[in-house]
C-alpha positions as CSV (number, residue, x, y, z in Angstrom):
1,M,108.9,94.5,281.5
2,A,108.9,91.3,279.4
3,R,108.6,88.1,281.5
4,F,111.3,85.6,281.0
5,T,110.0,82.0,280.6
6,R,112.1,79.2,282.1
7,T,111.3,75.8,280.7
8,L,113.2,74.3,283.7
9,D,110.2,75.3,285.9
10,L,108.0,73.0,283.8
11,L,110.0,70.0,284.9
12,P,109.4,68.0,288.1
13,E,111.5,69.3,290.9
14,I,113.7,66.2,290.9
15,F,114.9,67.1,287.4
16,Q,115.5,70.8,288.0
17,T,119.2,70.3,288.2
18,E,122.0,72.7,287.3
19,T,122.9,70.6,284.3
20,N,119.4,70.7,282.9
21,Q,119.2,74.4,283.6
22,K,122.2,75.1,281.4
23,F,121.0,72.8,278.6
24,L,117.5,74.4,278.6
25,N,118.8,77.9,278.8
26,A,120.9,77.3,275.6
27,T,118.1,75.5,273.7
28,L,114.4,75.6,274.5
29,D,114.4,78.8,276.5
30,Q,115.5,80.6,273.3
31,L,112.3,79.3,271.5
32,V,109.7,80.2,274.1
33,Q,110.6,83.8,274.8
34,R,108.4,86.6,273.7
35,P,109.7,88.0,270.3
36,Q,111.5,91.3,270.5
37,L,110.6,92.9,267.1
38,R,111.9,96.1,265.8
39,R,109.9,98.0,263.2
40,V,112.0,98.8,260.1
41,E,110.9,101.0,257.3
42,G,112.7,101.5,254.0
43,F,112.9,100.6,250.3
44,I,114.5,97.5,249.0
45,G,115.9,97.3,245.5
46,R,117.9,99.5,243.0
47,R,118.9,103.0,244.1
48,T,119.1,104.3,240.5
49,G,116.7,104.3,237.6
50,Q,113.2,105.4,236.7
51,G,111.0,106.5,239.7
52,V,113.9,106.6,242.2
53,V,114.2,109.7,244.3
54,G,117.5,110.6,245.9
55,T,115.9,111.2,249.3
56,D,114.5,107.7,249.5
57,S,115.5,105.7,252.5
58,Y,116.6,102.1,252.0
59,V,116.9,99.1,254.4
60,L,120.4,98.7,255.6
61,E,122.4,95.7,254.5
62,P,125.3,94.1,256.4
63,D,127.9,94.8,253.6
64,Q,128.4,97.0,250.6
65,E,128.0,94.3,248.0
66,R,124.5,93.3,249.3
67,A,123.5,96.9,249.5
68,A,124.5,97.4,245.8
69,Y,122.5,94.4,244.6
70,Q,119.3,94.4,246.6
71,L,116.6,92.2,244.8
72,E,118.7,91.8,241.7
73,P,117.5,89.0,239.4
74,A,118.2,85.5,240.6
75,I,119.0,82.2,238.8
76,T,116.4,79.6,239.4
77,Y,116.9,75.9,238.8
78,K,113.8,73.7,238.2
79,K,113.7,69.9,238.2
80,K,113.7,68.4,234.7
81,D,110.4,68.3,232.9
82,S,108.6,69.9,235.9
83,Q,107.7,73.3,237.4
84,E,109.1,72.4,240.8
85,T,112.0,74.6,242.0
86,Q,115.1,72.7,242.9
87,D,117.5,75.6,243.8
88,F,118.0,79.4,243.3
89,L,120.8,81.8,243.6
90,T,120.8,85.6,244.0
91,Y,123.4,87.6,242.2
92,P,125.5,88.2,245.4
93,G,125.2,84.5,246.0
94,I,126.7,83.7,242.6
95,V,129.6,86.1,243.2
96,D,130.2,84.7,246.7
97,A,130.2,81.2,245.3
98,L,132.8,82.2,242.7
99,G,134.9,83.8,245.3
100,R,134.9,80.7,247.5
101,S,136.1,78.8,244.4
102,G,139.1,81.0,244.0
103,A,137.8,83.5,241.4
104,N,138.9,87.1,241.5
105,T,135.6,88.9,242.2
106,S,136.9,92.4,242.5
107,K,135.8,93.4,239.0
108,H,132.5,92.0,237.9
109,D,132.7,93.1,234.3
110,R,135.9,91.1,234.0
111,L,134.4,88.2,236.0
112,F,131.5,87.7,233.6
113,D,133.2,88.8,230.4
114,S,133.2,86.3,227.6
115,A,134.5,86.1,224.1
116,Y,131.3,84.3,223.0
117,Y,127.7,85.0,223.2
118,S,124.5,83.0,222.4
119,W,122.6,83.9,219.3
120,D,119.4,82.5,217.9
121,P,119.0,82.8,214.1
122,F,115.3,81.7,214.4
123,V,115.8,78.9,211.9
124,D,115.4,75.2,211.9
125,Y,118.9,73.9,212.8
126,D,118.3,70.5,211.3
127,K,117.4,71.8,207.9
128,F,120.4,74.1,208.1
129,V,122.9,71.4,209.1
130,N,121.5,68.2,207.8
131,F,120.1,69.7,204.6
132,S,121.0,66.6,202.6
133,Q,118.3,64.6,204.3
134,Y,115.5,66.8,202.9
135,Y,113.7,66.5,199.5
136,W,111.6,69.1,197.6
137,L,108.3,67.4,196.8
138,P,106.0,69.9,194.9
139,Q,102.8,68.0,195.9
140,G,104.1,66.8,199.2
141,P,104.5,63.1,200.3
142,N,101.8,60.6,199.6
143,S,99.0,61.0,202.1
144,V,98.6,58.4,204.8
145,D,95.1,57.3,205.7
146,V,94.3,57.7,209.4
147,G,91.2,56.6,211.1
148,A,89.5,54.5,213.8
149,T,88.7,51.4,211.6
150,E,86.6,48.4,212.5
151,I,88.5,46.2,215.0
152,S,88.7,42.4,214.8
153,T,86.5,40.6,217.4
154,S,89.4,38.2,218.0
155,D,93.1,39.0,218.2
156,E,96.3,37.7,219.8
157,Y,99.1,39.9,221.0
158,D,102.7,38.9,221.9
159,V,103.8,41.2,224.7
160,T,107.4,42.4,224.7
161,R,108.8,44.1,227.8
162,N,111.6,46.5,226.7
163,E,113.8,48.7,228.8
164,F,111.2,51.4,229.3
165,D,108.0,50.3,227.7
166,Y,105.8,47.6,226.2
167,N,105.5,46.6,222.5
168,L,102.5,44.6,221.3
169,S,102.8,42.6,218.1
170,G,101.0,44.0,215.2
171,V,100.6,47.5,216.8
172,E,103.0,50.4,216.1
173,G,104.7,52.4,218.8
174,E,105.6,52.1,222.5
175,N,102.9,51.4,225.0
176,P,100.4,51.6,222.2
177,T,96.7,52.1,222.5
178,I,94.7,49.1,221.4
179,T,90.9,48.8,220.8
180,V,88.8,45.8,221.6
181,V,85.2,45.1,220.9
182,R,82.5,44.1,223.4
183,G,81.8,40.5,222.9
184,G,85.2,39.9,221.4
185,N,88.0,37.5,222.6
186,Y,91.6,38.6,223.0
187,K,94.8,36.9,224.2
188,F,98.0,38.4,225.6
189,N,101.0,36.1,225.5
190,V,103.6,37.2,228.2
191,Q,107.1,35.9,228.9
192,Q,108.5,38.2,231.6
193,T,109.4,36.3,234.7
194,G,109.0,38.3,237.8
195,N,107.0,41.1,236.1
196,P,103.2,40.4,236.2
197,F,101.1,41.8,233.4
198,W,97.8,43.1,234.5
199,I,94.6,44.3,232.9
200,Q,93.0,46.8,235.2
201,S,90.4,49.6,235.4
202,N,92.9,52.3,236.6
203,P,96.6,52.8,235.7
204,G,99.1,52.4,238.5
205,A,101.5,49.7,239.7
206,N,99.7,49.4,243.0
207,G,96.6,48.1,241.3
208,L,94.1,50.1,243.2
209,V,91.0,52.1,242.2
210,S,91.6,55.9,242.2
211,G,90.2,57.4,245.4
212,Q,89.4,53.9,246.8
213,P,92.7,52.6,248.3
214,N,90.9,49.4,249.5
215,Q,89.5,48.3,246.2
216,S,91.5,46.5,243.6
217,S,91.4,47.8,240.0
218,R,92.5,44.3,238.8
219,E,89.1,42.7,239.2
220,V,88.1,43.1,235.6
221,L,85.1,41.1,234.4
222,G,86.1,38.7,231.6
223,V,89.8,38.5,232.3
224,T,91.2,35.2,233.3
225,N,94.8,34.4,234.4
226,N,95.2,38.2,235.1
227,G,98.6,39.1,236.4
228,D,100.5,36.2,234.9
229,D,104.2,36.8,234.1
230,N,104.6,33.6,231.9
231,G,101.5,32.4,230.1
232,V,98.4,33.5,228.4
233,I,96.0,36.2,229.7
234,Q,92.6,35.8,228.2
235,F,90.2,38.7,227.9
236,N,86.6,37.8,226.9
237,V,85.2,41.3,226.7
238,P,81.8,41.5,228.4
239,L,78.8,43.5,227.0
240,D,78.2,46.8,228.8
241,T,75.0,45.4,230.2
242,E,76.5,42.3,231.9
243,Q,76.7,44.0,235.3
244,N,73.4,45.8,235.2
245,F,72.1,43.3,237.8
246,F,74.2,45.1,240.4
247,L,73.9,48.6,238.9
248,N,70.1,48.4,239.0
249,M,69.9,46.8,242.5
250,D,68.4,49.1,245.2
251,T,70.6,50.3,248.0
252,V,68.4,50.0,251.1
253,S,70.7,50.8,253.9
254,K,74.0,52.1,255.1
255,V,76.1,50.1,257.5
256,D,79.2,51.1,259.4
257,L,81.1,47.8,259.4
258,V,81.5,44.4,257.8
259,T,83.1,41.5,259.6
260,E,84.0,37.9,258.9
261,L,83.9,37.0,262.6
262,R,81.1,34.8,264.0
263,F,78.2,36.4,265.8
264,D,79.2,35.0,269.2
265,E,82.8,36.3,268.7
266,V,81.4,39.8,268.9
267,N,78.3,39.5,271.0
268,N,78.8,39.5,274.8
269,Q,82.5,40.1,274.4
270,Q,84.4,42.5,276.7
271,V,85.7,45.4,274.6
272,R,89.2,45.5,276.0
273,P,90.1,41.9,275.4
274,F,88.3,42.0,272.1
275,L,90.4,44.9,270.8
276,D,93.6,43.2,272.1
277,K,92.7,40.1,270.2
278,Y,91.3,41.4,266.9
279,D,92.5,45.0,266.7
280,G,88.9,46.1,266.2
281,I,86.5,45.3,263.4
282,D,88.1,45.9,260.0
283,E,90.7,48.0,262.0
284,V,88.0,50.3,263.5
285,T,88.3,50.4,267.3
286,D,85.6,52.9,268.1
287,L,82.7,50.4,268.1
288,R,80.1,51.9,270.3
289,N,76.7,52.2,268.4
290,R,78.3,51.0,265.2
291,T,76.0,49.0,262.8
292,I,77.4,45.8,261.5
293,I,76.6,42.9,259.1
294,F,78.1,39.4,259.2
295,I,79.3,37.7,256.1
296,N,80.4,34.2,257.4
297,R,78.2,31.4,256.1
298,N,78.2,28.8,259.0
299,P,74.8,27.1,258.6
300,G,75.0,24.9,261.7
301,D,72.9,24.9,264.8
302,G,73.7,25.1,268.5
303,E,77.0,26.2,270.0
304,E,79.0,25.3,266.9
305,S,77.1,27.6,264.6
306,G,78.2,30.7,266.4
307,W,74.7,32.2,266.1
308,K,73.8,31.8,269.8
309,R,72.6,34.8,271.8
310,D,73.2,34.9,275.5
311,D,71.8,37.6,277.8
312,L,74.3,38.0,280.5
313,F,72.5,40.9,282.1
314,D,69.1,39.3,282.6
315,T,69.3,37.2,285.9
316,S,65.5,36.7,286.2
317,P,64.2,33.3,285.1
318,F,60.9,34.9,283.9
319,D,60.1,37.3,281.2
320,D,57.9,40.4,281.7
321,N,54.8,38.1,281.6
322,D,56.1,35.8,284.3
323,T,56.7,33.2,281.7
324,P,59.9,31.0,282.1
325,F,62.6,32.7,279.9
326,A,65.6,31.0,278.2
327,R,68.7,33.2,278.8
328,S,70.4,31.5,275.8
329,E,68.7,31.2,272.4
330,D,69.8,30.2,268.9
331,I,69.4,32.7,266.0
332,A,68.0,30.1,263.6
333,T,66.7,32.0,260.4
334,K,68.9,33.5,257.7
335,T,66.7,36.6,257.8
336,D,67.7,37.2,261.4
337,R,71.3,36.1,261.0
338,Y,72.0,38.3,258.0
339,S,70.4,41.5,259.2
340,V,71.9,44.8,260.3
341,Y,72.9,44.8,264.0
342,R,73.9,47.6,266.3
343,I,76.7,47.2,268.9
344,E,75.5,48.4,272.3
345,F,77.9,48.9,275.2
346,R,76.6,47.7,278.6
347,Y,78.0,48.5,282.0
348,D,77.5,46.8,285.3
349,E,79.3,48.0,288.4
350,G,78.5,44.8,290.4
351,E,81.4,43.0,292.0
352,N,80.5,39.8,290.2
353,S,79.7,41.5,286.9
354,P,81.7,40.4,283.9
355,T,82.2,44.1,283.1
356,F,83.6,45.0,286.5
357,D,87.2,46.3,286.7
358,A,89.0,48.9,288.7
359,S,87.8,51.8,286.6
360,G,84.5,50.4,285.6
361,A,85.5,51.2,282.0
362,N,85.4,47.8,280.3
363,P,82.0,47.4,278.8
364,I,80.5,44.3,277.1
365,M,79.3,44.5,273.5
366,V,75.7,43.4,273.0
367,L,74.3,43.0,269.5
368,N,70.7,44.2,268.8
369,K,69.0,43.7,265.4
370,V,68.0,47.0,263.9
371,R,67.0,46.2,260.3
372,E,66.3,43.3,258.1
373,I,67.7,43.4,254.6
374,P,65.5,41.8,251.8
375,N,67.1,39.4,249.3
376,L,68.5,41.0,246.1
377,K,69.0,44.3,247.9
378,K,72.3,45.9,248.9
379,V,73.9,47.9,251.6
380,H,76.7,50.5,251.5
381,V,79.6,50.2,253.9
382,Q,80.8,53.5,255.5
383,Y,83.9,52.6,257.5
384,G,86.8,50.2,257.7
385,T,90.1,49.5,256.0
386,K,89.1,46.5,253.8
387,Y,85.5,47.1,253.1
388,N,85.1,50.9,253.3
389,N,82.9,52.3,250.5
390,Q,82.0,48.9,249.2
391,Y,78.6,47.4,248.5
392,F,77.3,44.1,249.8
393,W,74.2,42.5,248.4
394,K,71.8,39.9,249.8
395,T,71.8,36.8,247.6
396,A,68.6,34.9,246.7
397,E,69.9,32.3,249.3
398,G,69.9,35.0,252.0
399,F,73.7,35.5,252.4
400,F,75.7,38.7,252.1
401,E,78.2,38.9,249.3
402,E,80.5,41.7,248.2
403,Q,79.5,43.4,245.0
404,P,82.1,42.8,242.3
405,H,84.1,45.8,240.8
406,I,82.0,47.3,238.0
407,T,84.1,47.3,234.9
408,A,81.7,46.1,232.1
409,I,80.5,49.7,231.5
410,S,84.0,51.1,231.2
411,D,85.1,52.5,227.9
412,T,88.7,52.6,228.9
413,L,90.9,50.0,230.6
414,Y,94.6,49.7,231.0
415,Y,97.4,47.1,230.7
416,Q,99.9,47.7,233.4
417,D,103.3,46.4,234.5
418,A,103.3,45.5,238.2
419,N,106.8,46.8,238.8
420,D,106.9,50.0,236.7
421,E,104.4,52.8,237.3
422,N,105.1,54.4,233.9
423,R,104.9,51.2,231.8
424,F,101.3,51.0,230.8
425,G,99.0,51.4,227.9
426,I,95.3,52.1,227.1
427,I,92.7,49.6,226.1
428,R,89.7,51.3,224.4
429,V,86.5,49.3,224.6
430,V,83.9,49.9,221.9
431,D,80.6,48.4,220.9
432,A,80.6,46.1,217.9
433,V,77.7,47.9,216.3
434,D,79.3,51.3,216.5
435,Q,81.4,52.8,213.8
436,L,84.4,54.1,215.6
437,T,84.9,57.9,215.8
438,L,88.4,59.4,215.7
439,N,88.5,62.2,218.2
440,V,90.8,64.6,216.3
441,G,90.1,67.6,218.5
442,D,90.8,66.0,221.8
443,D,93.3,63.2,221.0
444,I,95.5,64.8,218.4
445,V,95.5,68.6,218.1
446,G,97.7,70.2,220.8
447,K,99.2,66.9,222.0
448,K,103.0,66.3,221.9
449,E,102.8,63.1,220.0
450,Y,100.2,60.8,218.5
451,T,99.9,57.3,217.2
452,S,96.6,56.4,215.5
453,P,94.6,53.2,216.3
454,T,95.8,51.8,213.0
455,G,99.5,52.4,214.0
456,V,100.3,55.6,212.1
457,K,102.8,57.5,214.2
458,F,102.7,61.3,213.4
459,T,105.9,63.1,212.4
460,N,106.5,66.6,211.3
461,G,105.8,67.0,207.5
462,M,103.7,63.9,207.2
463,K,100.5,64.3,205.1
464,V,97.5,62.5,206.5
465,Q,94.0,62.0,205.4
466,F,91.3,61.2,207.9
467,R,89.0,58.3,207.0
468,G,85.8,57.3,208.6
469,K,83.9,59.3,211.3
470,T,85.8,62.1,213.0
471,S,85.1,64.5,215.8
472,P,84.7,67.4,214.8
473,E,83.1,66.2,211.6
474,G,85.0,68.8,209.5
475,Y,88.2,66.7,209.5
476,Q,86.6,63.7,207.8
477,D,88.1,62.8,204.4
478,Q,90.3,66.0,204.5
479,E,94.1,66.1,204.0
480,Y,96.4,67.8,206.4
481,Y,100.1,68.4,206.9
482,V,101.4,67.5,210.4
483,E,103.6,70.0,212.3
484,G,104.5,70.7,215.9
485,V,105.1,67.0,216.9
486,G,107.1,67.1,220.1
487,S,105.5,70.3,221.4
488,S,102.0,70.9,220.2
489,I,100.6,69.1,217.1
490,K,99.1,71.3,214.4
491,L,97.0,70.0,211.5
492,L,97.4,72.3,208.5
493,A,94.8,71.9,205.8
494,V,96.6,71.0,202.5
495,E,94.1,73.2,200.6
496,D,95.5,76.3,202.3
497,F,98.9,75.7,200.8
498,K,98.1,77.3,197.5
499,T,100.8,79.1,195.6
500,P,99.1,81.4,193.0
501,E,102.1,83.8,193.0
502,Q,103.0,84.5,189.4
503,Y,106.6,83.6,189.8
504,T,105.7,80.0,190.6
505,I,106.5,77.3,188.1
506,S,104.0,74.6,188.7
507,E,104.4,70.9,188.2
508,T,101.6,70.8,185.6
509,Q,99.9,73.5,183.6
510,P,96.5,74.8,184.7
511,F,93.3,73.6,183.0
512,D,93.1,77.0,181.2
513,A,96.0,78.6,179.4
514,K,95.6,82.1,180.8
515,G,96.8,83.1,184.3
516,Y,93.3,84.3,185.2
517,D,89.8,83.4,184.2
518,E,86.3,83.2,185.5
519,T,86.8,79.9,187.1
520,P,89.1,78.9,190.0
521,W,92.6,77.8,189.5
522,D,93.4,74.1,188.9
523,A,94.9,72.4,192.0
524,S,98.1,71.8,190.1
525,L,99.0,75.4,190.5
526,N,99.7,74.5,194.1
527,A,102.7,72.4,193.3
528,P,105.8,74.6,192.9
529,T,108.7,72.7,191.3
530,E,111.7,75.0,191.9
531,K,113.6,74.4,195.1
532,D,113.3,77.3,197.5
533,Y,116.1,77.6,200.1
534,F,114.5,80.6,201.8
535,T,111.3,79.5,203.5
536,I,109.2,79.6,206.7
537,N,107.8,76.7,208.7
538,R,104.5,75.4,207.5
539,G,102.9,76.1,210.9
540,S,103.1,79.9,210.6
541,P,99.5,81.2,211.3
542,D,99.8,84.2,208.9
543,Q,99.8,82.0,205.8
544,N,102.6,84.0,204.2
545,P,103.8,83.0,200.7
546,W,107.1,81.5,202.2
547,T,105.0,79.2,204.4
548,R,102.6,78.2,201.7
549,S,105.3,77.3,199.2
550,N,107.4,75.3,201.7
551,R,107.7,71.8,200.1
552,W,110.8,70.4,202.1
553,F,110.2,67.0,203.6
554,H,112.6,64.8,205.6
555,I,113.6,61.4,204.1
556,S,112.2,59.6,207.2
557,V,108.7,61.1,206.4
558,I,108.9,59.9,202.8
559,K,110.0,56.4,203.9
560,A,107.4,56.1,206.7
561,S,104.6,57.3,204.4
562,A,105.5,54.6,201.8
563,E,105.7,52.0,204.5
564,Y,102.2,52.9,205.9
565,N,100.9,52.8,202.3
566,K,102.6,49.5,201.6
567,T,104.6,51.0,198.7
568,V,108.2,51.6,197.9
569,A,109.7,55.0,198.7
570,D,110.6,57.0,195.5
571,L,113.7,59.1,196.4
572,D,114.4,61.4,193.5
573,Q,118.0,62.6,194.0
574,T,117.4,65.6,191.8
575,A,114.9,66.8,194.5
576,R,117.5,66.6,197.2
577,A,118.7,69.8,198.9
578,K,122.2,70.8,197.7
579,R,122.9,73.5,200.3
580,P,121.7,74.6,203.7
581,I,118.0,75.4,204.0
582,L,117.0,78.6,205.8
583,E,113.6,77.7,207.2
584,F,112.6,80.4,209.7
585,N,110.5,79.5,212.7
586,D,106.7,79.9,212.5
587,G,105.0,82.8,214.0
588,L,107.7,85.5,213.5
589,R,106.2,88.8,212.5
590,L,107.0,89.7,208.9
591,F,107.4,93.4,208.0
592,N,104.2,94.8,206.6
593,F,102.2,91.6,207.1
594,G,99.4,90.3,209.2
595,T,99.6,87.8,212.1
596,E,96.7,85.5,211.1
597,G,95.8,84.3,207.7
598,K,92.3,83.8,206.4
599,R,91.2,81.3,203.8
600,A,92.3,82.4,200.3
601,I,90.0,84.8,198.4
602,D,89.5,84.9,194.7
603,I,89.6,88.7,194.1
604,I,89.8,92.0,195.8
605,D,88.0,95.1,194.5
606,L,90.1,98.2,195.0
607,K,87.7,100.6,193.2
608,Q,84.1,99.9,194.1
609,T,82.8,102.3,196.8
610,D,79.2,100.9,197.3
611,A,79.2,97.1,196.6
612,L,75.8,96.4,198.1
613,S,74.2,98.9,195.7
614,N,76.4,98.5,192.6
615,V,77.3,94.8,192.6
616,A,74.5,93.0,194.5
617,G,71.5,92.5,192.2
618,K,73.6,92.7,189.0
619,I,73.6,90.0,186.3
620,G,77.4,90.0,186.1
621,Y,80.4,91.9,187.5
622,N,84.1,91.9,186.5
623,I,87.0,92.8,188.8
624,D,90.5,93.0,187.4
625,N,89.4,90.8,184.4
626,F,87.9,88.3,186.8
627,G,84.2,87.6,186.4
628,L,82.4,86.8,189.6
629,Y,81.1,83.2,189.6
630,D,78.9,81.3,192.0
631,G,80.9,80.6,195.2
632,A,83.6,83.2,194.5
633,R,85.1,84.9,197.6
634,V,85.6,88.7,197.3
635,I,86.6,91.7,199.3
636,F,85.5,95.2,198.5
637,A,88.5,97.1,200.0
638,A,87.4,100.6,198.7
639,D,83.8,100.5,200.0
640,E,83.0,103.6,201.9
641,D,81.0,101.6,204.5
642,P,83.5,100.2,207.0
643,E,81.1,97.4,207.9
644,V,81.3,96.2,204.2
645,R,85.0,96.9,203.9
646,N,85.9,94.6,206.7
647,K,84.0,91.6,205.4
648,I,84.7,88.7,203.1
649,Y,81.7,87.9,200.8
650,E,80.7,84.9,198.9
651,V,78.9,85.3,195.6
652,R,75.6,83.6,195.0
653,L,74.1,83.6,191.6
654,V,70.3,83.3,192.2
655,D,67.2,83.3,190.1
656,P,65.5,86.7,190.5
657,V,62.0,85.2,190.8
658,G,60.7,86.2,194.1
659,I,63.4,88.9,194.5
660,T,62.2,91.2,191.7
661,E,59.0,91.5,189.8
662,D,60.8,92.6,186.6
663,P,59.9,89.9,184.0
664,N,62.9,90.9,181.8
665,M,65.3,89.5,184.4
666,I,63.8,86.1,184.8
667,S,66.1,84.5,182.3
668,E,69.3,85.8,183.9
669,K,70.7,85.0,187.4
670,I,71.7,87.9,189.5
671,I,74.5,88.4,192.1
672,Q,73.8,88.0,195.8
673,L,76.6,89.0,198.3
674,V,76.5,86.8,201.4
675,K,78.9,87.2,204.2
676,A,81.2,84.1,204.2
677,E,81.3,81.8,207.1
678,D,84.7,83.2,208.0
679,G,83.7,86.6,206.7
680,D,84.4,88.8,209.7
681,V,87.9,90.3,209.5
682,V,89.8,92.0,212.4
683,K,93.0,94.0,212.6
684,D,96.2,92.2,211.4
685,Q,94.4,89.4,209.6
686,S,95.6,88.8,206.1
687,V,94.4,87.2,202.9
688,F,96.0,86.2,199.6
689,L,94.4,86.3,196.1
690,Q,94.0,83.4,193.8
691,S,93.0,85.4,190.7
692,G,93.1,88.7,188.9
693,A,95.1,90.1,186.0
694,T,97.3,92.4,188.3
695,Q,96.5,91.1,191.8
696,Q,96.9,87.3,191.5
697,G,99.2,85.9,194.2
698,K,99.4,89.2,196.2
699,S,98.7,89.3,199.9
700,F,96.8,92.1,201.7
701,R,96.4,92.8,205.4
702,Y,93.7,94.7,207.3
703,N,95.1,97.3,209.6
704,G,91.8,97.9,211.4
705,T,90.6,100.5,209.0
706,V,91.7,99.8,205.5
707,W,93.3,97.0,203.4
708,V,97.0,97.4,202.8
709,E,99.1,95.6,200.2
710,S,101.5,93.4,202.1
711,Q,105.1,92.4,201.6
712,Q,105.2,90.3,198.5
713,K,107.3,87.3,197.4
714,T,108.1,87.7,193.8
715,K,110.8,85.1,193.1
716,V,112.4,81.9,194.3
717,N,115.1,82.1,197.0
718,Q,113.9,85.6,198.1
719,P,114.6,86.1,201.8
720,P,111.7,87.4,203.8
721,V,112.1,90.5,205.9
722,F,110.9,90.7,209.4
723,D,109.5,93.5,211.6
724,I,111.2,94.9,214.8
725,F,109.3,96.5,217.6
726,D,110.2,98.9,220.4
727,A,109.6,98.3,224.1
728,T,106.0,99.6,223.8
729,G,105.1,97.4,220.9
730,N,105.4,99.9,218.1
731,S,107.0,98.9,214.8
732,I,110.3,100.7,214.0
733,G,108.7,101.2,210.5
734,D,105.6,103.0,211.9
735,N,105.6,106.4,210.3
736,T,103.1,107.7,212.9
737,K,105.4,106.8,215.8
738,Y,108.6,107.4,213.9
739,P,108.0,110.0,211.2
740,S,111.5,110.0,209.8
741,T,111.9,106.2,209.8
742,N,113.3,104.5,206.7
743,F,113.1,101.0,208.2
744,T,111.7,98.5,205.7
745,G,112.4,95.2,207.5
746,T,115.3,93.0,208.4
747,K,116.4,89.6,207.1
748,L,117.4,88.4,210.6
749,F,119.7,85.8,209.1
750,S,121.0,85.5,205.6
751,Y,124.2,84.9,203.6
752,K,126.2,86.7,201.0
753,E,125.3,85.7,197.4
């Protein structure tokens, strides 16, 4: 039989009253009883559907509605811009809430019926609605130079505190990143009464070093008048070697505590009165056997110095050698004064002992020197509130001083508002002798937004060219279109936006008169002039022809590019959109098209079955009226070897000397086929052709076995058609899965011509 626990029995007998018994029976007694659990077995969830057996037993619910909607999907509310759940409702909970508000919940189909439904056309709404703000620019807007240029060694910033952020004169953007040079001099002019402006080593309005809540991040070497709210804050940027004196100094000991008290304010003091008076040493109250150093600088002698040692426990007038012994002595040398001491607790149960009390538990603290610290060496503090994890060094004069906060080696500092945690910006510190490197991979790609050190704020559609050193190096001096600002920035190489399709009317004629030749196409072929109102976002990874020919740019991009280039924006009204633009979202799967585009190739061979034998080593070779030249990119789609068929090759015309001993071939260069750097091709990757009498402009996709001619764009304003997949990922147009299918793609969203 379970034992009933009465909390009343735990009270003193005087409190075991009837009133307390009733109160405890109704409250605490309910919490301290042994649980009475009942094992329940059964399913929870839907009673119909795949995998459900009619004989299954389900957990009983208190009412029919809950039984009908076990584990039905719930609505979850999350806090804005976070993953933290704020609230959630089950389906029965929603119905119950509606019923409490007066809704008729007897028929759920009627309750949730609506004359409207949400529909996503998968297009850019702004281009569809505000089409008049877009211009067709065949060659794109003028490119804007972006780089980490040399920074002036002297500058002055007027600091403006806006509603949510800071602006610095001469620098574009809110809370902008600025770059300063070691050895340079910079001024920050602030006029913001009541809002101190700080330069510090860590962001945060509390001004503390991360992980070290007792150390200020605002002790920045070289900054004067730091934290002013009306005045000039001067930053003379130190060299990164200016604090090497401390960095290279040896740490010779650990100590538990640091105190500003005098020696005699600790030595021979009773613990209990000492704790009552000082609340411990640096708020540490467990003092037994703690090591300690003193940082006060009282140089005097005698009683006033505070460096007097009294031995209260030695009552003999003689030492061990029967020599008269002075019970009180002065600690005269700095070496002794500024050493490491240990706090020893001494007890004496004698009636006249200064430690005697009723419990015998009030010891006296006695300080014993345990280690001398040489000059120009430092110790590491282990405990305390103010000095925990700090370093103290012994000066050449023999005193202890706190090591300053090490900031000279920092490559990143921050300017911070004292009253707003989120109002701060980054100060990058660089060496004057270094050429600055723009970290494109870490600082730009994938970020929601970006403003360059030179003040260029990235917007969708902007064309940028990276100048100077970049990381990775491949971005240097290359042009890119910017897309994805606001979610995840993409940099799209301008050279990939080629439009060799034969329907394209280019801005200028190619260098050669024919549509194909033995040399690559002139770059002007990549400037389609006719406005195309059916297009796909430039960020689409498959590099389809609708994406590559997209030349719509917002008026703000054109104006901003002109402003950055210090020119006047040229807005050609004939290039302005006259009707809605249907620009489909990037990444949608086109019917009969790949999902990832490779760099353009020059030609595809649909006939050659053994390229390594019949092409490699030849003096010349022609495919679809295209003669292979040095550097040409080619695919041999009909090769019987699958390890050749799934490769992109680059042509090398090489001197046969050393390759063949035939003297008749010395005067002619022969073809070498070398796998291109991006030559490995996998399933659902696609390419487009720049040349060929019949194949120019076509796209092909690799289906994992063979190359297939993809959906083609053959005219301006041709709507793309997209694929549809079943629940298992098979295309509705897959003849293997659906032998009788006649599906050839869907437009998703279009209009009647």
